[in-house]
KOLGU-882867 format. One record per residue: residue number from 0; residue in three letters; x, y, z of N, C-alpha, C, O in turn. Coordinates in Angstrom, 3 decimals. Example, Ala and Ser with C-alpha at 12.3 -4.5 7.8 and 13.67 -1.06 7.14 Angstrom:
<rs>
R	num	residu	n_c1	n_c2	n_c3	ca_c1	ca_c2	ca_c3	c_c1	c_c2	c_c3	o_c1	o_c2	o_c3
R	0	ALA	13.190	-5.690	7.800	12.300	-4.500	7.800	13.200	-3.300	7.800	14.236	-3.319	8.465;
R	1	SER	12.850	-2.250	7.080	13.670	-1.060	7.140	12.900	0.030	7.870	13.409	1.138	8.039;
</rs>
This chain:
<rs>
R	num	residu	n_c1	n_c2	n_c3	ca_c1	ca_c2	ca_c3	c_c1	c_c2	c_c3	o_c1	o_c2	o_c3
R	0	MET	-3.459	-5.951	-45.514	-3.948	-5.939	-44.165	-4.316	-4.506	-43.808	-3.498	-3.596	-43.949;
R	1	SER	-5.523	-4.309	-43.355	-5.960	-2.963	-42.997	-5.863	-2.767	-41.488	-6.001	-3.706	-40.704;
R	2	THR	-5.626	-1.542	-41.118	-5.568	-1.223	-39.696	-6.880	-0.562	-39.300	-7.394	0.300	-40.013;
R	3	SER	-7.397	-0.961	-38.195	-8.639	-0.364	-37.710	-8.378	0.308	-36.380	-7.512	-0.112	-35.611;
R	4	ALA	-9.121	1.331	-36.127	-8.977	2.051	-34.864	-9.565	1.204	-33.743	-10.664	0.663	-33.863;
R	5	THR	-8.831	1.104	-32.678	-9.346	0.351	-31.538	-10.144	1.286	-30.647	-9.723	2.407	-30.360;
R	6	SER	-11.285	0.815	-30.222	-12.123	1.633	-29.353	-11.773	1.326	-27.896	-11.450	0.193	-27.540;
R	7	VAL	-11.843	2.342	-27.088	-11.544	2.207	-25.673	-12.859	2.060	-24.919	-13.763	2.884	-25.052;
R	8	HIS	-12.949	1.003	-24.129	-14.152	0.784	-23.325	-13.939	1.417	-21.956	-13.032	1.019	-21.227;
R	9	VAL	-14.748	2.377	-21.607	-14.680	3.019	-20.304	-15.650	2.299	-19.379	-16.827	2.140	-19.701;
R	10	HIS	-15.148	1.866	-18.232	-15.986	1.136	-17.279	-16.947	2.077	-16.567	-16.648	3.246	-16.326;
R	11	THR	-18.101	1.532	-16.243	-19.088	2.293	-15.483	-18.684	2.317	-14.011	-17.801	1.571	-13.586;
R	12	LEU	-19.330	3.168	-13.253	-19.060	3.257	-11.821	-19.385	1.933	-11.129	-18.667	1.521	-10.218;
R	13	PHE	-20.449	1.271	-11.548	-20.808	-0.023	-10.969	-19.730	-1.063	-11.247	-19.370	-1.836	-10.359;
R	14	GLU	-19.211	-1.088	-12.479	-18.145	-2.042	-12.813	-16.885	-1.774	-11.995	-16.235	-2.713	-11.536;
R	15	ASP	-16.538	-0.508	-11.810	-15.386	-0.151	-10.981	-15.599	-0.610	-9.541	-14.705	-1.204	-8.938;
R	16	ALA	-16.768	-0.338	-8.995	-17.063	-0.721	-7.614	-17.040	-2.238	-7.454	-16.529	-2.750	-6.458;
R	17	GLN	-17.585	-2.950	-8.419	-17.609	-4.409	-8.364	-16.188	-4.977	-8.425	-15.869	-5.918	-7.698;
R	18	ALA	-15.344	-4.423	-9.274	-13.968	-4.889	-9.395	-13.172	-4.584	-8.127	-12.393	-5.419	-7.668;
R	19	ILE	-13.361	-3.406	-7.567	-12.646	-3.038	-6.339	-13.091	-3.943	-5.191	-12.256	-4.409	-4.416;
R	20	PHE	-14.386	-4.195	-5.074	-14.892	-5.068	-4.019	-14.337	-6.481	-4.159	-13.882	-7.069	-3.178;
R	21	THR	-14.372	-7.025	-5.367	-13.892	-8.385	-5.600	-12.395	-8.495	-5.340	-11.943	-9.446	-4.703;
R	22	GLY	-11.633	-7.536	-5.827	-10.190	-7.557	-5.599	-9.845	-7.451	-4.128	-8.969	-8.168	-3.644;
R	23	THR	-10.515	-6.576	-3.418	-10.274	-6.414	-1.989	-10.635	-7.678	-1.235	-9.926	-8.077	-0.312;
R	24	LEU	-11.731	-8.309	-1.620	-12.160	-9.542	-0.982	-11.118	-10.637	-1.140	-10.776	-11.309	-0.167;
R	25	PHE	-10.609	-10.825	-2.352	-9.628	-11.877	-2.605	-8.302	-11.599	-1.898	-7.704	-12.514	-1.333;
R	26	VAL	-7.843	-10.372	-1.922	-6.576	-10.041	-1.263	-6.698	-10.197	0.244	-5.802	-10.752	0.881;
R	27	SER	-7.795	-9.715	0.827	-7.955	-9.840	2.273	-8.074	-11.302	2.687	-7.523	-11.694	3.715;
R	28	LEU	-8.778	-12.111	1.911	-8.878	-13.538	2.211	-7.502	-14.193	2.154	-7.162	-14.990	3.028;
R	29	ALA	-6.714	-13.869	1.145	-5.368	-14.439	1.033	-4.493	-14.020	2.204	-3.760	-14.842	2.753;
R	30	LEU	-4.560	-12.745	2.593	-3.744	-12.288	3.718	-4.160	-12.950	5.019	-3.307	-13.272	5.847;
R	31	ILE	-5.443	-13.158	5.213	-5.916	-13.847	6.420	-5.401	-15.281	6.447	-4.936	-15.763	7.481;
R	32	LEU	-5.486	-15.957	5.305	-4.992	-17.336	5.242	-3.493	-17.402	5.492	-3.027	-18.286	6.210;
R	33	PHE	-2.732	-16.482	4.912	-1.289	-16.448	5.145	-0.994	-16.208	6.623	-0.138	-16.882	7.196;
R	34	ALA	-1.682	-15.268	7.240	-1.439	-14.946	8.647	-1.770	-16.131	9.552	-1.019	-16.427	10.482;
R	35	GLN	-2.884	-16.809	9.290	-3.287	-17.942	10.120	-2.317	-19.113	9.991	-2.090	-19.851	10.950;
R	36	ALA	-1.751	-19.273	8.806	-0.811	-20.377	8.575	0.615	-20.004	8.964	1.489	-20.870	9.000;
R	37	GLY	0.860	-18.732	9.254	2.209	-18.292	9.604	3.137	-18.254	8.402	4.354	-18.364	8.553;
R	38	LEU	2.579	-18.101	7.221	3.372	-18.082	5.998	3.778	-16.662	5.640	3.302	-15.697	6.237;
R	39	MET	4.651	-16.550	4.674	5.129	-15.246	4.222	4.832	-15.083	2.732	4.622	-16.059	2.011;
R	40	THR	4.820	-13.847	2.300	4.656	-13.508	0.899	5.640	-12.394	0.579	6.275	-11.851	1.483;
R	41	GLY	5.771	-12.054	-0.670	6.716	-11.016	-1.067	6.072	-9.651	-1.176	4.886	-9.486	-0.890;
R	42	GLY	6.850	-8.685	-1.587	6.360	-7.339	-1.830	6.023	-6.594	-0.558	6.535	-6.901	0.519;
R	43	THR	5.157	-5.612	-0.700	4.796	-4.793	0.454	4.027	-5.611	1.493	4.136	-5.346	2.690;
R	44	ALA	3.265	-6.585	1.054	2.562	-7.440	2.015	3.556	-8.254	2.841	3.355	-8.447	4.040;
R	45	GLY	4.615	-8.726	2.213	5.644	-9.469	2.944	6.365	-8.612	3.959	6.636	-9.058	5.073;
R	46	VAL	6.680	-7.377	3.581	7.328	-6.461	4.528	6.382	-6.165	5.685	6.810	-6.114	6.839;
R	47	ALA	5.108	-5.972	5.388	4.129	-5.719	6.446	4.020	-6.924	7.383	3.925	-6.754	8.598;
R	48	PHE	4.034	-8.137	6.829	4.005	-9.332	7.672	5.233	-9.400	8.576	5.113	-9.663	9.773;
R	49	LEU	6.410	-9.164	8.005	7.635	-9.203	8.811	7.568	-8.208	9.963	7.872	-8.555	11.105;
R	50	LEU	7.175	-6.984	9.668	7.066	-5.978	10.718	5.980	-6.324	11.727	6.127	-6.061	12.921;
R	51	HIS	4.896	-6.912	11.248	3.817	-7.334	12.146	4.323	-8.399	13.119	4.068	-8.317	14.320;
R	52	TYR	5.038	-9.393	12.602	5.562	-10.448	13.462	6.617	-9.895	14.422	6.716	-10.359	15.558;
R	53	ALA	7.406	-8.912	13.984	8.482	-8.366	14.815	7.980	-7.373	15.866	8.519	-7.314	16.970;
R	54	THR	6.949	-6.596	15.525	6.523	-5.524	16.419	5.173	-5.759	17.092	4.921	-5.212	18.165;
R	55	GLY	4.311	-6.551	16.489	2.979	-6.764	17.036	1.963	-5.722	16.596	0.794	-5.802	16.974;
R	56	ILE	2.395	-4.735	15.797	1.466	-3.736	15.250	0.567	-4.449	14.246	1.009	-5.376	13.567;
R	57	THR	-0.687	-4.025	14.149	-1.625	-4.734	13.273	-1.164	-4.705	11.819	-0.561	-3.739	11.352;
R	58	LEU	-1.461	-5.773	11.137	-1.051	-5.936	9.740	-1.659	-4.847	8.857	-0.985	-4.327	7.968;
R	59	GLY	-2.905	-4.504	9.087	-3.569	-3.493	8.269	-2.905	-2.135	8.361	-2.713	-1.465	7.347;
R	60	LYS	-2.551	-1.722	9.573	-1.881	-0.431	9.750	-0.528	-0.407	9.055	-0.188	0.560	8.373;
R	61	LEU	0.241	-1.476	9.230	1.560	-1.540	8.598	1.452	-1.571	7.082	2.220	-0.907	6.385;
R	62	PHE	0.503	-2.339	6.576	0.319	-2.435	5.118	-0.018	-1.065	4.539	0.494	-0.691	3.484;
R	63	PHE	-0.869	-0.327	5.220	-1.226	1.021	4.776	-0.010	1.942	4.796	0.247	2.647	3.820;
R	64	LEU	0.737	1.943	5.890	1.899	2.825	6.013	2.984	2.507	4.980	3.598	3.416	4.422;
R	65	ILE	3.213	1.237	4.732	4.238	0.850	3.751	3.819	1.268	2.345	4.673	1.574	1.513;
R	66	ASN	2.526	1.285	2.071	2.044	1.650	0.739	1.925	3.150	0.508	1.692	3.569	-0.625;
R	67	LEU	2.074	3.969	1.538	1.950	5.425	1.371	2.854	5.996	0.277	2.372	6.802	-0.519;
R	68	PRO	4.129	5.627	0.191	4.954	6.167	-0.899	4.424	5.787	-2.282	4.551	6.554	-3.236;
R	69	PHE	3.835	4.610	-2.379	3.306	4.174	-3.666	2.034	4.941	-4.046	1.765	5.162	-5.227;
R	70	TYR	1.258	5.343	-3.040	0.110	6.209	-3.320	0.585	7.552	-3.858	-0.019	8.104	-4.777;
R	71	TRP	1.654	8.072	-3.295	2.207	9.341	-3.787	2.698	9.189	-5.228	2.431	10.048	-6.068;
R	72	PHE	3.419	8.092	-5.515	3.865	7.840	-6.892	2.670	7.756	-7.844	2.701	8.313	-8.941;
R	73	ALA	1.628	7.062	-7.416	0.437	6.936	-8.256	-0.194	8.299	-8.503	-0.619	8.591	-9.621;
R	74	TRP	-0.257	9.134	-7.472	-0.850	10.462	-7.605	-0.067	11.296	-8.612	-0.660	11.960	-9.462;
R	75	THR	1.260	11.266	-8.521	2.082	12.109	-9.392	2.174	11.569	-10.806	2.284	12.351	-11.751;
R	76	ARG	2.134	10.263	-10.982	2.318	9.675	-12.315	1.024	9.275	-13.022	0.905	9.426	-14.238;
R	77	MET	0.058	8.767	-12.261	-1.148	8.213	-12.877	-2.381	9.091	-12.695	-3.363	8.932	-13.421;
R	78	GLY	-2.345	10.006	-11.746	-3.474	10.911	-11.573	-4.345	10.592	-10.377	-4.213	9.549	-9.735;
R	79	ARG	-5.233	11.520	-10.101	-6.114	11.443	-8.937	-7.080	10.273	-9.013	-7.237	9.539	-8.037;
R	80	GLU	-7.730	10.087	-10.155	-8.750	9.037	-10.274	-8.148	7.655	-10.043	-8.716	6.843	-9.312;
R	81	PHE	-7.005	7.386	-10.659	-6.332	6.091	-10.482	-5.954	5.887	-9.025	-6.135	4.796	-8.485;
R	82	THR	-5.427	6.934	-8.378	-4.995	6.809	-6.992	-6.165	6.523	-6.072	-6.045	5.686	-5.178;
R	83	PHE	-7.288	7.188	-6.262	-8.458	6.932	-5.421	-8.975	5.510	-5.614	-9.382	4.861	-4.650;
R	84	LYS	-8.961	5.028	-6.840	-9.399	3.661	-7.087	-8.438	2.658	-6.460	-8.867	1.622	-5.953;
R	85	THR	-7.154	2.956	-6.489	-6.162	2.072	-5.884	-6.249	2.111	-4.372	-6.104	1.084	-3.709;
R	86	PHE	-6.486	3.289	-3.827	-6.538	3.458	-2.384	-7.700	2.659	-1.817	-7.921	2.667	-0.606;
</rs>
């Protein structure tokens, strides 16, 4: 059995933009459906929902604030490019 070098495919800027747009679209649609149905989810979105229901602060603001520590972790561990794409 021979070993071959695996090539790394680097995505183009268009592919990155398309993936970010599609991912954002699906997540926002899911969050809207959860909010309209009064359902809950786990993770940072679940914490944001709980705080939203308890305080009345908008879900988007809370979701952003709760994710701030994770942006810092991404910056320190994964780098600037990854963090900007995640943000």
